[in-house]
N, C-alpha and C positions, 0 to 999 in steps of 0.2 A: 805175441803178447796182446793183451786186450787194449783197445783204443777208446777211451772214455769220451773223446771228442768226435768220434767217427759217425757220420750219418751216411745212409744209402738212399739214393733216390732212384726208383725203378721207373723207367718210362714204359707205360703199358697201353699206349693209345694205337691207332692204326687199324686198318681193315684187313690186312693179310689176304689180298685178292689171289695170290699165287697158290693158296691152299683151298680155293674153291674146289669142289662144293661143301667141303667139310667146315671151312671158314666162311661165315656169312656176316653180314651186318649185324645181327643180332648175337653172334658168338664168333668174334674174330680169332685168328690164329693163336694168340697168346693164352687164350681160355681153353685150348684143346690140349689133349695128352698126345701131343704128335711125337715128342722125343722121349717120352717115359711114361710111367704109370700115372703121373700127376699132370694137370694143366701146366703149360711152360712157365707161366707167372709163378705158380707154386713151387716149381723146381728152381727158379731164379731166386725167390726169397729163402728157400731152404738152404741155398748155397751160402748164405750170409750167416748161418748158424755158428756160433762161436766167435764171431767177429763183430757183427753188428746185431743187437736185440731188436725184436719187433717195435720196441718204444721208440727206436731211432731209424726205422725204415719208413719212407715215404713212397707212395705210389701216385703217379701222375697218370691220369687216364681221361678218356672223353666222358662227358657228363652221363651219356646214355649207356656207358659201360660201367657205371660205378657199382651197381648191384651185382654185376658179374665179378667184380674185384672183391666184394664183401663175402660172396659165396665161396670164392676161390681161397681168401686168405682170412678166415673168421678171427685169426689171432691178431690182426692188424687194428691198432686203435682207430677209432672213427675219425679223430682229427688228423690222422696221418694219410687219409685218402684225398687227394687233390683232384677235383673235377675240372676239366677244361670246358667252357661252355661250347666253344668250337675248336677244330684242330687248326693250329698255327705253326706246324713243324716243330723240330726239336729245339731251336733257339728259345722260343716262348716257353716251352715245357721246363727246359733247364732253368730258365730265369725265374719262372714261377716256383720251382722247388727250391732254388737257392735262396730267395727271399723268405720263404718258410722256414728253412733251416736257420737262416741268420737271425730271425725272431727269437729263435730258441737259444741259439748259441753263436754269437756274431764271430767267433774265432774257431768255428767248427771246420773239420775236414770233411769234405763230401766226396762220395763215390757216386758216379752217374753211369747206370747201365740199362740196357734194353732188357724187356721181359722174355724175349723169344729167341735166346740163344742156347745151345747145348755146349757144356763145358765139362770135361772130366780130365784128371781126378780133381775132386773138389778141394782136397787139401793143398794142391798147387795153386789153384785159384785164389784161395784165401791167403797164401804166403805171397803171393804176387800183389793182391791188394793191400796187405799189411806193408810190404815194402814201398808201395807207392805212396801210402799215408805217411809213412815216415819221411819220404823224399820231400813231398810237398809241405809238410810240417816244418822241416828244417831249412828248406831252400826256396820255398814259395814255387811260382810258376804254375803252368797249366799242363797236367801230364795226361798224354794219351798212351793207351797200350796198343802195340802193334804185334801182328802174327808173322812168323817167318814163313814166306810163301813157299808152297811145294809144287805149284804148277802155275802156268800163266793164266790167272783168273782175270776175266774181263767184267766181273760183276761186283768187284770190291773197289773202294778207294785205297790209294796207296800213300805211303808216308816215305819220304826220302830221308834216310838217317844221316845227320851231320856229325860233328865232332862229339866224340865220347867224353863225358863230363866226370862221371864218378860210378861208384858201384862196381860189381863184377858179376860174370856169369849171366844167369837169367834175370838178374835185377839190375843189369847195367843200364844207366840213364844216359841219353844221348840227346844233343840238340836236334832240332827238326830243320832240315834244309827247305823242304816244300812239301805241300800236299798235292796229289794228282788225283783228279776224279777218274771214274771208271774209264780204262784205257781201251783201245782196240787190242786185238790179239798180237799184233806186231810189236806194239809198244809194251804189252805185258810181257812178252818173251825178253825184251830187252831189260826190263827190270828185274825179272827173275835172274837173268844171266849176270847182271851187274853185282848182285849181292849186297845193294845198298838200300833196297827197299822192303818195307814191311807192309802187309794188309793193314788197314784201319780197322780196328775191332769195334769202334764206337763206344768204348768203355773209358772213362775218364775219371781223374782225380785232382782235386784242388782244394786249397782252403776257400771257404765260402766267401771271404772278403775279397780274395783275389779275382774269383770269377765275376763277383758284382762289380768290382773296379773295371773289368774288362767290358762288361756290358755298358757301364756308364761312358767309357771311352768310344766304344764301336757300334753300340746301339742306344744311343741316348734317350731316344724317345720311349723305348721299350722299358728301360731303366726307370726313367720318371714316372711312367704309368704304373708300373707294378711296385715301385716303392711306396706308392700312395695307397694301393688297394690290395689287401691281403686276399689270398685264395677264397677264404671264408666269407669275404664281404660281398653282400648281394650285388654291389656295383661292379663286381668282375664281369657280369654278363652284358654290361653296358659298354665296357672298355676292351674287353679281350678281342672282339671281332675286329677292331681297328688296328691291332698289332701286326707288325711286319711278319710275313711267313718266310722263314728262311731256316736252313739246317744250321745247328750250332758250329758245325766244322767251317762252313763257309763264312758265317757272320762273324764269328769270333776268332777260332783257332788259326784260320788261314791268314788272318790280319795281325796277328799277335806276335811279338818277338819273345814272348816269355814261354813258348810252347816247348815241351820236352817229350821224350818217348821212352818207353820201357818195353822190352820184348817180353811176351807172355810165355810162360813155361808150362803149358798144358794144351790139350786137344780142345780146338774151338771149332765151332760150326755155327754159321748164323741162320741154319735151317730156312733158306730163302725160297725153296719150293719143294714140291713132292720128290724131285730128283735127288734131294739131300738125304732122305731117309735111309737109304743103303748104307750110308756112311756111319750111322748111329746104332746098327744093329747087325748081328750075323745073319747070313743067308740060310735058308733051309737046305735040305739034302738035294733038291733040285736046282738050287742056285737062285731061289726066288726069295723075296723079302715080304713079310707080312706084318701088318699092324691091325690086328682084329680085336674086337671086344670078345669077352667070354662067350661062348657058344656059336661064334661065327667059324667058318671053315674056308680053307683055300685047298682045292684039288686041282692039281696040274698033269697034263700028259704031254710030253714032248714040249715042255715050255720052260724057259729059263731066263733069268735077268729081269724078271717083272716084280713089281711092287703092287701089293694088294692091300686096301685099307677099307674096313667095313666098321659101321658103328651100330649095326644091329646083328642079332644072331641069325645070320643067314649064311648062303653058300655062294662062293665065287668059284666058278670052274674056268680053267684056261686049257686051250688045245692048240698046240702049234704055235704058240706065242713066244715073242722074244722081246725083251726091252720095252715092255709096256707099263704104263701107271694105270691102274683100274681102281677107282675110289667110288664107293657106294655110301651115300649120305642122305637120309630122308627119303624124297621121291626122286633123287637125282643120281645119275651115273655118269662118271667121267672116264673116258678111255683116251690115252694119248701116248705117243712115243716118250720114252723117258727123256730123251733130248730135247724135246719140245715142252717140257713140264713148266718152264718159266713163261710159256706163252699162253697159260691158262687165263691169264688177265685178259686176253683177247675175248674170251666167252664172257667174262664178267662186263667188259665194255659193250658187248653186242647186247646182252640182256638189259643193261642199263639203258641202252638207246632204244630197245623195244618197250620199256617200261615194264618189264617182267619182275616187278618187285618181289613176288613170292618165291623167286629163286635166288634173291640176293640177300 
């Protein structure tokens, strides 16, 4: 059913260093076609079709990425692009978006979601958001969506599910006993075996007045500052750098007794590093995965389990290779074992320490 009071706030900031060298300061991960034919931000906005129209989609991004958003989403109204003067983590981004939505509709229901997730099938995603909107509209609270874990992941936050409250099946709403940040492997195995834990998807739903009340209670300085200065107010550049930098999970959700959770009923991937790409597409006849622009080629001999990415019409050749990531972007080539893909950020840190800005 349509939700005339439903707004979507897409968080599209961040540098995406784990996707270096394709992801750079001037073009981070969310603006790359990593998980499909379109940039990830465009894919995220398209998922809202039929549920939230573009006039009620807001995008929060870094000021120096504003033009990238405009290029990626030409349908987005100019007033729906919210530019952060500096990065202040997700709590500030959520608060900034919430105040803007509240100025338009003080009783609106707000969905908050990252720009760089891969989700399928889209119909199930929309059904879950619709059910979540109904839940908070009727019962209030702060709703977070959780994923049933299928392996002991150490790179995700976890939600311990408490008492079941209402709903059924995929749209069952439960209390949250606690949040747990990224565990070690032993603890992750315990969580998986208990059946009581979900991965935290970082997708939220709440009435805008409810989340602003939570900010007033738990982050009063941020609430006071942003209630006085709209995102379009030139003074935002003066006050924003002084805001506390904290994740919204830690600053608000872990402290509130109004948090509820709903399991998601679709395939979800936060596409956290190059190693995630094999989960998004089928392998070729040699057991390799390719994400190549038109005209680019991969030729392999006695090679399997490798991922090849190229942004130019060029040739990548593999001989006797196994489980490698090979990325060609501009004047840069990355080669690493798939199991070390998350450590690409170490190269970014080394380049930054050397002052090699041309590669960042």
